[in-house]
N, C-alpha and C positions, 0 to 999 in steps of 0.2 A: 178714839174707842179702845178700850181697853180689851185682854184676853177673854172677857164676857161681858156681855151688855145685857142689862135688864131691858125687857120688852113687854108691853101689856099684855102678852099671850102667857107670860110667867103668872100675873096676879090671879090669886086665890078669893078675891073680892072681897078681905079682910085686911082694912088699911094697917094695922097692927102688925100683921104676919106678913104682908107686904115689904112691909118697911123695914123687919128685920131680915126679910130675903134678901132684900136690896141690901142691908148691912153686908150678910153673908158674900155676896158677890161683889163689892166692893172690897172685902178682906182677901179673895180671891185673887183678884184684879191686882192688891197689893202685892203680895207674895210672888206673883208670876211677873210683874215688873222687879222685884229686887231679885227675884232669878234672872231673869233677860239681861239686868244690869251687873251683873256679877258680884251683887254685894257679897260682904263676908259672911260667913256661918255667923258671929253674932246675928247680924241683923238678921238674916233666914230665919233663926232659930227663934229669936222674938216674933217676927212676922207671924210664922206657924203656929206660936205659941197662943197669939191673940185670934188667929183662924180658929182654933181647937179650942179655947175658951168661951169665944162666941157662939162657937157651933153648940155648946152644951148648954149654954144658956139660953140661946132662941129654942131649941129642942126640949126644951125643961117648961117653957113658957108655954110650947105648944100641948105638951104632956098634961101640964094641970088642967088647959082646957078641956082636953079629953075626960078625964076625969071628972072633972065636974060638971058635963053636960052627958056622961056616960055613955062615949063615943064605942060604937060598937065594933069599930077597927083597931081599938087602943092597942093590941098588944102586938097585930102585925107591923102597924105605924111604927111605936115604941120599938121593935127589934129591927126595922131598919135604921131607925135612929143611932140605936145600939152597935149597929154593924158599921157605921161610918165612923164613929168614934172611935173604936176597935182600930180600923184602917190608919185614920189619920194618927193615933198615938203611935201605931207602927212605924208609918213614916218617920214620925217626928224623934222617935227613940232611936232607929237605924239611923237615920241622920245627923240627932249627936253623938253618936257613938262611931260614927266616920264608917258605916258599914253600908251607907246607902247615901244617892246624889240626891237633890231636888232635882227630878227632872220633866221634861215635858210628857212624860207617859204619867208620872202623878199628875202633875196639873190638868191633864184630861181628863184624869179619872174625879179628881175632885168637880170641873166644871161638868163632865157627862153627869157625875151621881146628882148634883144638885139641880140640874135642867131638869132631868127624867123624874126626879125624887117632888120637885114641886108641881111639873106639868100631870103629873098622876095621882103621885098619894096626897101631896098637899090640895091640890084642887078639889079633890073629894071631901076633903078633911073643911074646905072654907066652904063648901056648897052646906056641910053638913052645919056647919057655924050658921050659916046667912039663915037657916030655919031657926036659929036658935036666936035670932035681932042682931047679928053682928055684921057690920058692913067696914 
């Protein structure tokens, strides 16, 4: 088992979004594994880039559905996404500039934010999508 594990308790009852969340967890685990194995800066940077890019892709997909179906919590949900992307961008810039290390504290932030966001915010959105016929 990796740093994070997908469990059914993280399901938002929308297969497309659950699959995207599983991919995010895989990417966080890849980053953790690279850090723990002492991979070089280049490998860590590429892995962090992949996580950042996929996060943007995933959040954009959720936000498209929010706009399409006039989700009433769109603004608050998008604000959380934007804050996460900003934080990951700051980690990435600090790491690439040699001013910050990829540490267990960073990894804990990624894990905790992801789990809490899915369990609270995305689960609510999943229920909303279920009312629109998504499974």
